[in-house]
C-alpha positions, 0 to 999 in steps of 0.5 A, a space after each residue: 948406429 948403435 950394435 947391441 948383442 948384434 941388434 941393429 936399432 932403427 933410428 927414430 924421432 919421438 913427436 909429442 904435445 903440450 895442451 891444456 891437458 897435459 902440460 909441459 912436464 907431464 908431456 916430458 914424462 910421457 916421452 921418456 916413457 915413450 922413448 924407453 918403449 922405443 928402446 924396448 922395441 929395438 929403436 934408438 931416438 935421435 930427437 923429441 919434437 913437442 908443440 904447444 897446441 890447444 888440441 891435436 891437429 884432426 888432419 896431421 896431429 902437429 901443426 903445418 910448421 913443426 911438421 916442415 921442421 920435423 920433415 927437414 930432420 928426418 931428410 938430414 939425418 935418415 930417420 926411418 921411423 916417427 913415433 907419435 905419443 898419442 894414438 892417430 886416427 887412420 886419416 891422421 896416420 894416412 896424411 902424415 905418411 904422405 908428408 914425412 914418407 918414413 914409417 909412422 907408428 902411434 904409442 898403441 902400435 908400438 905398445 902392441 908391437 913389444 907385445 908381439 915381440 914378448 909373446 912366448 905361448 900359443 895363448 899369448 900370441 893369439 891375444 895379441 894378434 887379436 888385438 893387432 887386427 882389431 887396431 889395423 881393421 880401420 887403417 887397412 886403406 892406408 896401411 897395406 901400401 905402407 906395408 908394401 913399401 917397407 917390411 919389418 921393424 919396430 910396428 911390422 911383427 905380427 900380422 904386419 909380416 903376412 902377405 898383403 890382404 886388402 880385402 876387410 872381410 878376410 880380416 874381420 874372418 881372422 878376428 872372429 876366429 881368433 876370438 873364438 880361439 881365444 874363447 875356447 882357451 879361457 874355458 880351458 884355463 877357468 878349468 885349470 884355475 878350479 883345479 887348483 884346489 883350495 889353495 888362497 890365490 895371490 897375484 902380483 899386480 903393478 906398472 911395467 918394470 916395477 919389479 914384479 918378475 924379480 919379486 916373484 923369483 925371490 918369493 917362489 925361488 923360481 926362474 921367472 925371465 926379468 929384465 930392465 925393459 918394459 913388459 919384460 913378462 907378458 905371459 902369466 906365471 903360476 907358482 906354488 909358495 911356502 911362507 912359514 908352512 902355509 902354502 899358496 898360489 902366487 901369479 906374475 901378471 902382465 904389467 900395466 901402463 899408461 894409455 894402455 891401448 883398449 885393444 889389449 885390455 879386451 884381447 887379454 881378458 882371459 889373462 886378467 881374469 888371474 887378477 879378477 879371481 885372486 884373493 889378495 893382491 900384491 900391488 908392487 910399486 917403483 919408489 925410485 921413479 919420479 912418477 910413481 904416484 902417478 903409476 899407482 893411479 893408473 894401476 888403480 884404474 885399470 883394476 876398476 876397469 876389469 872389476 878387481 878393485 875391491 880386492 884386498 891389497 898389500 902395497 909393496 913399495 919396491 927398489 928402496 935401494 934405488 930411491 934418492 930424494 932430490 936434495 935442496 941446496 942449503 944457499 938456495 932460499 927460493 926452492 920449496 920442499 915438495 915430494 921429490 925431496 921426501 926421504 924414505 922415511 918421510 914417505 913412510 909417514 905419508 898415507 902409503 905407510 898407513 894403507 890399514 897397516 898394509 904396506 911395506 918398503 922393500 928391495 927385491 933385488 937386494 932382499 932388504 925387509 924381506 922378513 917384514 915383508 914375508 910375515 906380512 903376506 903370511 899374516 894376510 894369507 892366513 887370515 884369508 885361509 882361517 876365514 875360508 876354512 876355520 877348522 884348519 886354523 890350528 895347522 897355521 899359528 898366528 905367529 909367523 914362524 920361518 
């Protein structure tokens, strides 16, 4: 068993599908992300199981033969948790649990569990608890008997650690109470945002673990928690930043992810209001990640869902220090050059370097290209401020001066 900082990791396996909508490469990519999620939550992945199917089995997600293979592996290796890459229906979860006789959680439950670990403020904890209860409500019949057998660990934080409440009415009452609490806090936060005065608001957005908090620390010279794990930052952080002589507010927001649970999007509406009400978005992208283009699309989809897709955006391609293109063997006459072989200079010549001139390639960790980055942000923030307050234009020169 791996031990790190006195943490004992749970023995887990991952289960995913290759379907008509999700080819093998995409499935492996999702499972890579799922493994990172499992590690973040406190799990050690022993094996992955992948099955090719036209569509998930409505009763058990995977087929009978694959289920027997998984069952044998669990018994042989003492696996305690099986994590499925897609959200399971209440019936699927109940059926699978009877067969495998171990803890069964899906991608949604895993993300909710990580959010439960990461929530620091009362507001964030309330948002997570609401999302967990809404996820749990249709699963009450099967979940409570499961929780009686095994408490604690991945997927069991938050409401799962309280006394067993089989009465759906109690859970619905709790959901109503949490919604009222969040509504009250949202109003308080709205007042706070209104009290921030006339400063331009800039929000950091992006996929989880792309370096938003690191960038926040460098720009604002603050100490926001940053870690190489998914959803290291959950609570919204706002700092006053001055570039040149121009002050503005910078907000670090929760990271987005593919297959983001709808419960979280709904529960974190107040937090996402920071994005909706921003004047400028800094969309941070981890260019060293092989699927960064998918991450861009995912963030764009979420911004569209929350009504923030019309905001001016600076694309910040981060981690250029970690970017390494794949090299084609000169003797290999078969391999065709694809995007994975692009150098940074070649990427800059693509659509990314031509987003209305609002794109920059940096390393927040190594502070590479930071002068150019600060100048670009200064220019954009100045344009917004001067448009809003033309009589202040003389205070902020057009040429950025540090």
